FIKOLZA-1660 file (N, C-alpha, C; in steps of 0.1 Angstrom, whole numbers, plus 5000, padded with zeros to 4 digits):
% residues 204
   i   px   py   pz ch aa at
   1 5902 1227 5659  A  M  N
   1 5903 1239 5645  A  M CA
   1 5905 1230 5638  A  M  C
   2 5903 1237 5626  A  K  N
   2 5901 1237 5611  A  K CA
   2 5912 1237 5607  A  K  C
   3 5923 1230 5599  A  I  N
   3 5934 1233 5594  A  I CA
   3 5937 1230 5582  A  I  C
   4 5948 1233 5572  A  A  N
   4 5949 1231 5560  A  A CA
   4 5965 1226 5563  A  A  C
   5 5970 1215 5560  A  V  N
   5 5977 1208 5556  A  V CA
   5 5988 1212 5541  A  V  C
   6 5994 1220 5536  A  I  N
   6 5999 1220 5524  A  I CA
   6 6013 1215 5520  A  I  C
   7 6018 1203 5519  A  G  N
   7 6030 1193 5517  A  G CA
   7 6025 1182 5521  A  G  C
   8 6023 1174 5519  A  T  N
   8 6017 1161 5526  A  T CA
   8 6028 1148 5523  A  T  C
   9 6039 1152 5525  A  G  N
   9 6053 1144 5530  A  G CA
   9 6054 1141 5541  A  G  C
  10 6065 1135 5546  A  N  N
  10 6068 1134 5555  A  N CA
  10 6068 1141 5569  A  N  C
  11 6066 1155 5568  A  V  N
  11 6065 1165 5580  A  V CA
  11 6046 1167 5582  A  V  C
  12 6044 1169 5569  A  G  N
  12 6030 1173 5569  A  G CA
  12 6019 1158 5573  A  G  C
  13 6026 1147 5571  A  G  N
  13 6018 1141 5571  A  G CA
  13 6015 1135 5583  A  G  C
  14 6031 1132 5592  A  A  N
  14 6032 1130 5604  A  A CA
  14 6022 1138 5615  A  A  C
  15 6022 1152 5608  A  L  N
  15 6014 1162 5617  A  L CA
  15 6000 1162 5615  A  L  C
  16 5990 1157 5601  A  A  N
  16 5981 1160 5598  A  A CA
  16 5974 1145 5608  A  A  C
  17 5981 1133 5608  A  R  N
  17 5976 1124 5616  A  R CA
  17 5974 1125 5630  A  R  C
  18 5982 1137 5637  A  K  N
  18 5986 1137 5651  A  K CA
  18 5973 1148 5652  A  K  C
  19 5971 1157 5642  A  W  N
  19 5963 1167 5645  A  W CA
  19 5943 1158 5645  A  W  C
  20 5944 1152 5635  A  A  N
  20 5934 1145 5630  A  A CA
  20 5928 1136 5645  A  A  C
  21 5938 1128 5650  A  R  N
  21 5937 1124 5660  A  R CA
  21 5932 1129 5676  A  R  C
  22 5938 1137 5676  A  A  N
  22 5933 1152 5684  A  A CA
  22 5921 1153 5684  A  A  C
  23 5916 1152 5673  A  G  N
  23 5901 1157 5671  A  G CA
  23 5897 1170 5661  A  G  C
  24 5912 1176 5657  A  H  N
  24 5910 1187 5648  A  H CA
  24 5910 1180 5636  A  H  C
  25 5898 1190 5626  A  R  N
  25 5894 1190 5610  A  R CA
  25 5906 1194 5599  A  R  C
  26 5916 1182 5597  A  V  N
  26 5928 1189 5586  A  V CA
  26 5922 1181 5575  A  V  C
  27 5925 1198 5567  A  T  N
  27 5924 1192 5546  A  T CA
  27 5938 1197 5538  A  T  C
  28 5936 1183 5536  A  L  N
  28 5952 1184 5527  A  L CA
  28 5948 1193 5512  A  L  C
  29 5958 1199 5515  A  G  N
  29 5955 1210 5499  A  G CA
  29 5967 1206 5491  A  G  C
  30 5959 1200 5484  A  V  N
  30 5967 1196 5468  A  V CA
  30 5966 1200 5455  A  V  C
  31 5978 1199 5445  A  R  N
  31 5973 1207 5431  A  R CA
  31 5965 1199 5424  A  R  C
  32 5964 1182 5430  A  N  N
  32 5956 1173 5421  A  N CA
  32 5951 1165 5430  A  N  C
  33 5935 1163 5434  A  T  N
  33 5933 1155 5444  A  T CA
  33 5932 1146 5442  A  T  C
  34 5933 1137 5430  A  T  N
  34 5934 1124 5427  A  T CA
  34 5949 1119 5429  A  T  C
  35 5955 1123 5425  A  E  N
  35 5972 1119 5426  A  E CA
  35 5980 1128 5436  A  E  C
  36 5982 1124 5448  A  F  N
  36 5991 1134 5455  A  F CA
  36 5999 1124 5464  A  F  C
  37 6010 1126 5469  A  K  N
  37 6016 1122 5476  A  K CA
  37 6007 1116 5496  A  K  C
  38 6008 1108 5500  A  G  N
  38 6004 1110 5515  A  G CA
  38 5985 1100 5513  A  G  C
  39 5983 1097 5500  A  K  N
  39 5966 1095 5499  A  K CA
  39 5963 1088 5510  A  K  C
  40 5973 1078 5516  A  E  N
  40 5969 1067 5528  A  E CA
  40 5963 1077 5539  A  E  C
  41 5968 1090 5542  A  L  N
  41 5961 1098 5548  A  L CA
  41 5948 1099 5547  A  L  C
  42 5942 1097 5540  A  L  N
  42 5923 1098 5538  A  L CA
  42 5916 1085 5547  A  L  C
  43 5928 1075 5551  A  D  N
  43 5922 1065 5559  A  D CA
  43 5919 1072 5572  A  D  C
  44 5925 1081 5577  A  E  N
  44 5924 1084 5587  A  E CA
  44 5911 1097 5591  A  E  C
  45 5905 1092 5600  A  K  N
  45 5894 1099 5608  A  K CA
  45 5896 1118 5606  A  K  C
  46 5888 1126 5603  A  N  N
  46 5891 1140 5604  A  N CA
  46 5897 1144 5592  A  N  C
  47 5907 1135 5585  A  I  N
  47 5911 1141 5570  A  I CA
  47 5909 1142 5560  A  I  C
  48 5905 1153 5551  A  S  N
  48 5898 1152 5538  A  S CA
  48 5907 1156 5528  A  S  C
  49 5905 1157 5517  A  V  N
  49 5913 1166 5508  A  V CA
  49 5907 1177 5499  A  V  C
  50 5911 1189 5492  A  A  N
  50 5909 1195 5483  A  A CA
  50 5921 1203 5482  A  A  C
  51 5915 1208 5463  A  E  N
  51 5928 1221 5461  A  E CA
  51 5929 1229 5470  A  E  C
  52 5942 1234 5468  A  I  N
  52 5949 1242 5477  A  I CA
  52 5938 1250 5484  A  I  C
  53 5933 1258 5474  A  E  N
  53 5926 1273 5476  A  E CA
  53 5915 1269 5485  A  E  C
  54 5907 1258 5479  A  E  N
  54 5895 1255 5486  A  E CA
  54 5900 1251 5502  A  E  C
  55 5907 1243 5506  A  A  N
  55 5912 1240 5516  A  A CA
  55 5918 1252 5526  A  A  C
  56 5925 1259 5518  A  V  N
  56 5929 1273 5528  A  V CA
  56 5914 1279 5530  A  V  C
  57 5908 1283 5521  A  K  N
  57 5889 1286 5520  A  K CA
  57 5885 1283 5536  A  K  C
  58 5880 1268 5536  A  K  N
  58 5877 1262 5550  A  K CA
  58 5884 1262 5558  A  K  C
  59 5898 1265 5564  A  S  N
  59 5904 1262 5578  A  S CA
  59 5910 1275 5582  A  S  C
  60 5912 1276 5595  A  D  N
  60 5917 1291 5601  A  D CA
  60 5930 1287 5601  A  D  C
  61 5936 1276 5602  A  V  N
  61 5953 1277 5603  A  V CA
  61 5957 1268 5592  A  V  C
  62 5967 1273 5584  A  I  N
  62 5973 1263 5576  A  I CA
  62 5989 1261 5578  A  I  C
  63 5991 1253 5577  A  L  N
  63 6006 1245 5579  A  L CA
  63 6011 1238 5564  A  L  C
  64 6024 1247 5561  A  I  N
  64 6030 1247 5545  A  I CA
  64 6046 1237 5548  A  I  C
  65 6045 1228 5546  A  A  N
  65 6059 1218 5548  A  A CA
  65 6061 1216 5536  A  A  C
  66 6063 1225 5527  A  A  N
  66 6069 1218 5512  A  A CA
  66 6081 1225 5511  A  A  C
  67 6088 1225 5500  A  V  N
  67 6101 1229 5494  A  V CA
  67 6098 1244 5496  A  V  C
  68 6108 1253 5502  A  P  N
  68 6112 1268 5500  A  P CA
  68 6109 1271 5486  A  P  C
  69 6115 1269 5476  A  Q  N
  69 6115 1272 5467  A  Q CA
  69 6102 1275 5456  A  Q  C
  70 6092 1265 5466  A  A  N
  70 6079 1268 5461  A  A CA
  70 6068 1280 5468  A  A  C
  71 6076 1283 5478  A  T  N
  71 6068 1294 5485  A  T CA
  71 6058 1304 5481  A  T  C
  72 6063 1309 5471  A  A  N
  72 6060 1320 5461  A  A CA
  72 6046 1314 5456  A  A  C
  73 6044 1299 5444  A  D  N
  73 6036 1296 5444  A  D CA
  73 6026 1293 5444  A  D  C
  74 6030 1288 5459  A  I  N
  74 6020 1283 5472  A  I CA
  74 6009 1291 5480  A  I  C
  75 6018 1307 5482  A  V  N
  75 6012 1316 5481  A  V CA
  75 6000 1321 5470  A  V  C
  76 6005 1320 5459  A  K  N
  76 5993 1322 5448  A  K CA
  76 5984 1315 5448  A  K  C
  77 5986 1301 5451  A  L  N
  77 5980 1290 5448  A  L CA
  77 5963 1292 5461  A  L  C
  78 5971 1294 5472  A  M  N
  78 5964 1295 5486  A  M CA
  78 5949 1309 5483  A  M  C
  79 5955 1318 5481  A  G  N
  79 5940 1329 5477  A  G CA
  79 5936 1333 5486  A  G  C
  80 5928 1342 5492  A  N  N
  80 5925 1349 5504  A  N CA
  80 5932 1341 5515  A  N  C
  81 5944 1347 5522  A  V  N
  81 5946 1344 5534  A  V CA
  81 5944 1357 5544  A  V  C
  82 5936 1363 5545  A  S  N
  82 5933 1376 5555  A  S CA
  82 5926 1366 5571  A  S  C
  83 5934 1374 5582  A  G  N
  83 5930 1368 5591  A  G CA
  83 5936 1357 5597  A  G  C
  84 5942 1344 5585  A  K  N
  84 5944 1330 5586  A  K CA
  84 5957 1328 5595  A  K  C
  85 5964 1320 5603  A  V  N
  85 5973 1318 5611  A  V CA
  85 5982 1311 5597  A  V  C
  86 5993 1309 5596  A  I  N
  86 6002 1303 5585  A  I CA
  86 6008 1299 5597  A  I  C
  87 6016 1285 5599  A  I  N
  87 6025 1283 5601  A  I CA
  87 6041 1276 5593  A  I  C
  88 6048 1281 5590  A  D  N
  88 6058 1275 5580  A  D CA
  88 6068 1267 5589  A  D  C
  89 6068 1255 5585  A  A  N
  89 6076 1242 5590  A  A CA
  89 6087 1242 5579  A  A  C
  90 6092 1247 5567  A  M  N
  90 6100 1245 5562  A  M CA
  90 6114 1255 5566  A  M  C
  91 6124 1247 5560  A  N  N
  91 6137 1249 5565  A  N CA
  91 6149 1258 5550  A  N  C
  92 6149 1270 5551  A  S  N
  92 6162 1269 5541  A  S CA
  92 6172 1271 5542  A  S  C
  93 6179 1257 5544  A  V  N
  93 6191 1251 5546  A  V CA
  93 6197 1251 5534  A  V  C
  94 6194 1238 5522  A  R  N
  94 6194 1239 5512  A  R CA
  94 6192 1245 5499  A  R  C
  95 6180 1250 5498  A  T  N
  95 6176 1256 5489  A  T CA
  95 6163 1272 5497  A  T  C
  96 6161 1279 5489  A  K  N
  96 6157 1294 5494  A  K CA
  96 6149 1298 5484  A  K  C
  97 6137 1307 5485  A  P  N
  97 6128 1311 5474  A  P CA
  97 6135 1324 5472  A  P  C
  98 6134 1324 5460  A  D  N
  98 6139 1334 5448  A  D CA
  98 6137 1347 5456  A  D  C
  99 6151 1356 5456  A  G  N
  99 6146 1364 5464  A  G CA
  99 6147 1369 5478  A  G  C
 100 6145 1360 5483  A  F  N
 100 6148 1359 5499  A  F CA
 100 6156 1350 5505  A  F  C
 101 6157 1351 5520  A  N  N
 101 6168 1345 5523  A  N CA
 101 6161 1332 5533  A  N  C
 102 6149 1330 5532  A  N  N
 102 6138 1320 5541  A  N CA
 102 6128 1321 5531  A  N  C
 103 6119 1310 5536  A  S  N
 103 6108 1310 5534  A  S CA
 103 6099 1317 5543  A  S  C
 104 6105 1320 5560  A  F  N
 104 6095 1330 5562  A  F CA
 104 6091 1344 5559  A  F  C
 105 6108 1345 5558  A  E  N
 105 6109 1360 5551  A  E CA
 105 6101 1362 5536  A  E  C
 106 6096 1354 5529  A  A  N
 106 6089 1354 5516  A  A CA
 106 6073 1353 5520  A  A  C
 107 6072 1345 5529  A  L  N
 107 6056 1347 5533  A  L CA
 107 6051 1359 5545  A  L  C
 108 6058 1363 5549  A  K  N
 108 6056 1377 5554  A  K CA
 108 6055 1388 5544  A  K  C
 109 6061 1386 5534  A  A  N
 109 6064 1397 5518  A  A CA
 109 6053 1395 5513  A  A  C
 110 6049 1380 5512  A  L  N
 110 6039 1375 5503  A  L CA
 110 6027 1373 5506  A  L  C
 111 6023 1372 5520  A  A  N
 111 6010 1366 5525  A  A CA
 111 6008 1380 5532  A  A  C
 112 6010 1390 5529  A  T  N
 112 6005 1402 5542  A  T CA
 112 5996 1400 5551  A  T  C
 113 5983 1396 5545  A  S  N
 113 5969 1397 5553  A  S CA
 113 5970 1384 5563  A  S  C
 114 5981 1376 5561  A  A  N
 114 5982 1366 5575  A  A CA
 114 5990 1365 5585  A  A  C
 115 5989 1358 5593  A  E  N
 115 5997 1360 5608  A  E CA
 115 6009 1351 5607  A  E  C
 116 6021 1352 5602  A  I  N
 116 6027 1341 5600  A  I CA
 116 6039 1333 5612  A  I  C
 117 6039 1324 5612  A  V  N
 117 6052 1320 5627  A  V CA
 117 6057 1308 5620  A  V  C
 118 6070 1305 5624  A  K  N
 118 6078 1294 5623  A  K CA
 118 6074 1282 5633  A  K  C
 119 6074 1270 5631  A  C  N
 119 6072 1263 5639  A  C CA
 119 6075 1248 5632  A  C  C
 120 6077 1236 5642  A  F  N
 120 6075 1223 5636  A  F CA
 120 6089 1223 5625  A  F  C
 121 6098 1229 5626  A  N  N
 121 6110 1230 5616  A  N CA
 121 6125 1221 5620  A  N  C
 122 6124 1216 5639  A  S  N
 122 6135 1218 5643  A  S CA
 122 6140 1203 5644  A  S  C
 123 6128 1197 5643  A  V  N
 123 6136 1185 5642  A  V CA
 123 6127 1176 5630  A  V  C
 124 6134 1156 5632  A  G  N
 124 6126 1153 5617  A  G CA
 124 6112 1146 5623  A  G  C
 125 6108 1142 5610  A  F  N
 125 6092 1139 5609  A  F CA
 125 6090 1127 5617  A  F  C
 126 6101 1121 5624  A  N  N
 126 6101 1106 5625  A  N CA
 126 6096 1113 5641  A  N  C
 127 6105 1123 5647  A  V  N
 127 6104 1128 5659  A  V CA
 127 6084 1131 5661  A  V  C
 128 6082 1139 5651  A  M  N
 128 6066 1143 5653  A  M CA
 128 6059 1131 5651  A  M  C
 129 6061 1121 5646  A  A  N
 129 6054 1111 5645  A  A CA
 129 6052 1102 5659  A  A  C
 130 6063 1101 5666  A  D  N
 130 6067 1095 5679  A  D CA
 130 6074 1104 5688  A  D  C
 131 6070 1113 5697  A  T  N
 131 6075 1125 5705  A  T CA
 131 6082 1117 5717  A  T  C
 132 6077 1107 5719  A  N  N
 132 6081 1100 5731  A  N CA
 132 6096 1092 5728  A  N  C
 133 6105 1095 5745  A  F  N
 133 6119 1092 5741  A  F CA
 133 6120 1087 5752  A  F  C
 134 6121 1071 5758  A  N  N
 134 6123 1067 5765  A  N CA
 134 6114 1071 5780  A  N  C
 135 6102 1075 5778  A  E  N
 135 6095 1086 5787  A  E CA
 135 6098 1096 5791  A  E  C
 136 6109 1103 5783  A  T  N
 136 6109 1117 5781  A  T CA
 136 6103 1123 5769  A  T  C
 137 6096 1129 5769  A  I  N
 137 6085 1137 5758  A  I CA
 137 6097 1149 5751  A  I  C
 138 6097 1148 5739  A  A  N
 138 6101 1161 5732  A  A CA
 138 6094 1173 5731  A  A  C
 139 6105 1185 5731  A  D  N
 139 6097 1199 5732  A  D CA
 139 6099 1205 5716  A  D  C
 140 6090 1215 5716  A  M  N
 140 6093 1222 5699  A  M CA
 140 6096 1239 5704  A  M  C
 141 6097 1245 5695  A  Y  N
 141 6100 1257 5692  A  Y CA
 141 6093 1263 5686  A  Y  C
 142 6093 1278 5686  A  T  N
 142 6085 1284 5683  A  T CA
 142 6091 1298 5677  A  T  C
 143 6088 1306 5666  A  A  N
 143 6096 1320 5662  A  A CA
 143 6084 1329 5658  A  A  C
 144 6082 1346 5659  A  G  N
 144 6075 1348 5652  A  G CA
 144 6071 1360 5658  A  G  C
 145 6067 1376 5653  A  T  N
 145 6058 1384 5660  A  T CA
 145 6049 1383 5668  A  T  C
 146 6038 1373 5657  A  S  N
 146 6027 1374 5656  A  S CA
 146 6023 1363 5671  A  S  C
 147 6014 1368 5681  A  E  N
 147 6018 1364 5694  A  E CA
 147 6005 1354 5693  A  E  C
 148 5993 1359 5687  A  R  N
 148 5984 1350 5682  A  R CA
 148 5989 1335 5680  A  R  C
 149 5994 1340 5663  A  A  N
 149 6000 1330 5659  A  A CA
 149 6009 1322 5667  A  A  C
 150 6016 1325 5675  A  K  N
 150 6024 1316 5683  A  K CA
 150 6012 1310 5689  A  K  C
 151 6009 1314 5699  A  E  N
 151 5997 1305 5705  A  E CA
 151 5988 1294 5703  A  E  C
 152 5985 1297 5686  A  V  N
 152 5978 1285 5679  A  V CA
 152 5990 1275 5676  A  V  C
 153 6006 1280 5675  A  A  N
 153 6013 1269 5674  A  A CA
 153 6021 1260 5683  A  A  C
 154 6017 1269 5698  A  K  N
 154 6022 1263 5707  A  K CA
 154 6008 1252 5713  A  K  C
 155 5996 1255 5709  A  Q  N
 155 5982 1243 5713  A  Q CA
 155 5985 1233 5702  A  Q  C
 156 5990 1235 5688  A  L  N
 156 5994 1221 5680  A  L CA
 156 6002 1211 5685  A  L  C
 157 6012 1221 5688  A  S  N
 157 6022 1212 5693  A  S CA
 157 6022 1203 5703  A  S  C
 158 6012 1210 5716  A  I  N
 158 6007 1201 5725  A  I CA
 158 6002 1188 5722  A  I  C
 159 5991 1197 5711  A  D  N
 159 5982 1182 5707  A  D CA
 159 5990 1174 5695  A  D  C
 160 6003 1175 5688  A  A  N
 160 6008 1170 5686  A  A CA
 160 6018 1160 5692  A  A  C
 161 6014 1163 5709  A  G  N
 161 6023 1152 5714  A  G CA
 161 6033 1156 5722  A  G  C
 162 6037 1172 5720  A  F  N
 162 6055 1177 5720  A  F CA
 162 6048 1179 5736  A  F  C
 163 6057 1180 5746  A  E  N
 163 6058 1183 5759  A  E CA
 163 6056 1200 5762  A  E  C
 164 6063 1202 5756  A  N  N
 164 6063 1220 5759  A  N CA
 164 6068 1224 5741  A  N  C
 165 6062 1240 5740  A  C  N
 165 6069 1246 5725  A  C CA
 165 6072 1259 5736  A  C  C
 166 6086 1262 5733  A  Y  N
 166 6093 1270 5738  A  Y CA
 166 6095 1282 5725  A  Y  C
 167 6095 1295 5730  A  N  N
 167 6094 1311 5723  A  N CA
 167 6108 1315 5723  A  N  C
 168 6112 1309 5708  A  F  N
 168 6127 1316 5703  A  F CA
 168 6127 1330 5701  A  F  C
 169 6117 1338 5700  A  G  N
 169 6120 1355 5703  A  G CA
 169 6105 1359 5688  A  G  C
 170 6108 1371 5683  A  G  N
 170 6104 1373 5672  A  G CA
 170 6105 1373 5663  A  G  C
 171 6102 1377 5650  A  D  N
 171 6108 1378 5635  A  D CA
 171 6120 1375 5631  A  D  C
 172 6125 1384 5645  A  D  N
 172 6145 1381 5640  A  D CA
 172 6152 1372 5647  A  D  C
 173 6142 1365 5654  A  K  N
 173 6150 1351 5656  A  K CA
 173 6145 1338 5646  A  K  C
 174 6138 1340 5636  A  V  N
 174 6133 1331 5629  A  V CA
 174 6147 1323 5622  A  V  C
 175 6157 1328 5621  A  A  N
 175 6170 1325 5609  A  A CA
 175 6179 1317 5620  A  A  C
 176 6176 1321 5634  A  L  N
 176 6184 1310 5644  A  L CA
 176 6176 1299 5648  A  L  C
 177 6164 1297 5644  A  L  N
 177 6159 1293 5648  A  L CA
 177 6157 1278 5635  A  L  C
 178 6161 1282 5624  A  E  N
 178 6167 1276 5612  A  E CA
 178 6179 1272 5616  A  E  C
 179 6186 1277 5620  A  Q  N
 179 6202 1272 5625  A  Q CA
 179 6201 1261 5637  A  Q  C
 180 6188 1262 5646  A  F  N
 180 6188 1253 5656  A  F CA
 180 6185 1238 5643  A  F  C
 181 6175 1241 5638  A  A  N
 181 6173 1230 5629  A  A CA
 181 6184 1224 5624  A  A  C
 182 6193 1230 5616  A  L  N
 182 6206 1230 5612  A  L CA
 182 6212 1222 5618  A  L  C
 183 6217 1225 5634  A  S  N
 183 6226 1221 5641  A  S CA
 183 6217 1204 5648  A  S  C
 184 6205 1204 5647  A  W  N
 184 6200 1188 5647  A  W CA
 184 6201 1178 5632  A  W  C
 185 6202 1186 5617  A  I  N
 185 6206 1177 5612  A  I CA
 185 6216 1173 5606  A  I  C
 186 6227 1181 5614  A  N  N
 186 6240 1180 5614  A  N CA
 186 6245 1167 5625  A  N  C
 187 6241 1167 5637  A  L  N
 187 6243 1160 5646  A  L CA
 187 6235 1143 5644  A  L  C
 188 6225 1147 5642  A  A  N
 188 6215 1135 5638  A  A CA
 188 6224 1125 5619  A  A  C
 189 6223 1132 5612  A  M  N
 189 6229 1131 5602  A  M CA
 189 6245 1130 5598  A  M  C
 190 6247 1141 5597  A  M  N
 190 6262 1148 5591  A  M CA
 190 6274 1137 5602  A  M  C
 191 6267 1139 5617  A  Q  N
 191 6276 1133 5626  A  Q CA
 191 6273 1120 5627  A  Q  C
 192 6263 1112 5622  A  G  N
 192 6261 1096 5627  A  G CA
 192 6256 1098 5638  A  G  C
 193 6247 1107 5647  A  Q  N
 193 6240 1103 5661  A  Q CA
 193 6228 1095 5656  A  Q  C
 194 6219 1093 5643  A  G  N
 194 6207 1092 5640  A  G CA
 194 6196 1103 5644  A  G  C
 195 6188 1095 5636  A  R  N
 195 6173 1105 5638  A  R CA
 195 6164 1104 5650  A  R  C
 196 6168 1092 5654  A  E  N
 196 6163 1092 5668  A  E CA
 196 6165 1097 5680  A  E  C
 197 6167 1114 5678  A  M  N
 197 6174 1121 5688  A  M CA
 197 6163 1137 5684  A  M  C
 198 6166 1142 5701  A  I  N
 198 6163 1151 5703  A  I CA
 198 6167 1160 5712  A  I  C
 199 6162 1178 5715  A  F  N
 199 6171 1187 5723  A  F CA
 199 6164 1188 5731  A  F  C
 200 6162 1186 5742  A  K  N
 200 6152 1191 5758  A  K CA
 200 6159 1200 5764  A  K  C
 201 6151 1209 5766  A  L  N
 201 6155 1221 5775  A  L CA
 201 6151 1218 5788  A  L  C
 202 6163 1219 5798  A  I  N
 202 6159 1209 5815  A  I CA
 202 6166 1223 5825  A  I  C
 203 6159 1226 5828  A  K  N
 203 6158 1236 5843  A  K CA
 203 6158 1234 5855  A  K  C
 204 6168 1237 5862  A  R  N
 204 6166 1233 5878  A  R CA
 204 6169 1252 5886  A  R  C
% end
């Protein structure tokens, strides 16, 4: 796939590396191509950089891993997103986009020609960088109404090293998935369990 990654910090950087190593073509979408966080990512084969609109133009899938309050500005900078899949990896736990409850809601309202899916928001970047927990492989979770977008997110989850990508449901379950992420944050940081932990779905 051709993927634009907007937000080249810890989460965006970890996923960009994984996808590039899986053979996807990744373009980092940044405001300034000479000064941006994560310049070391360009050492990876299959990763290049471009201004946000150009990165979006040459990609089929867009990962947004920025701060929620930047959502509206990012949508403006992306330009035409018609027919593209946007993966929202943000969590509106501490901050929200102006006028919206969360980043997913803002993207649905402001990027109406794209298909939006929530994914890659439920664990820390360290888990994305290494999904192996003593031979138990971490799971990922996704939510949204677009079945096409969820299938893309599921495939990219597997390509990033997750064992499964479970469907939380439609747009009405996005807020629940964000609360699931808050549960991870609570246990990992507020309750002192540490970031090296996952929620694993086990069946019998």
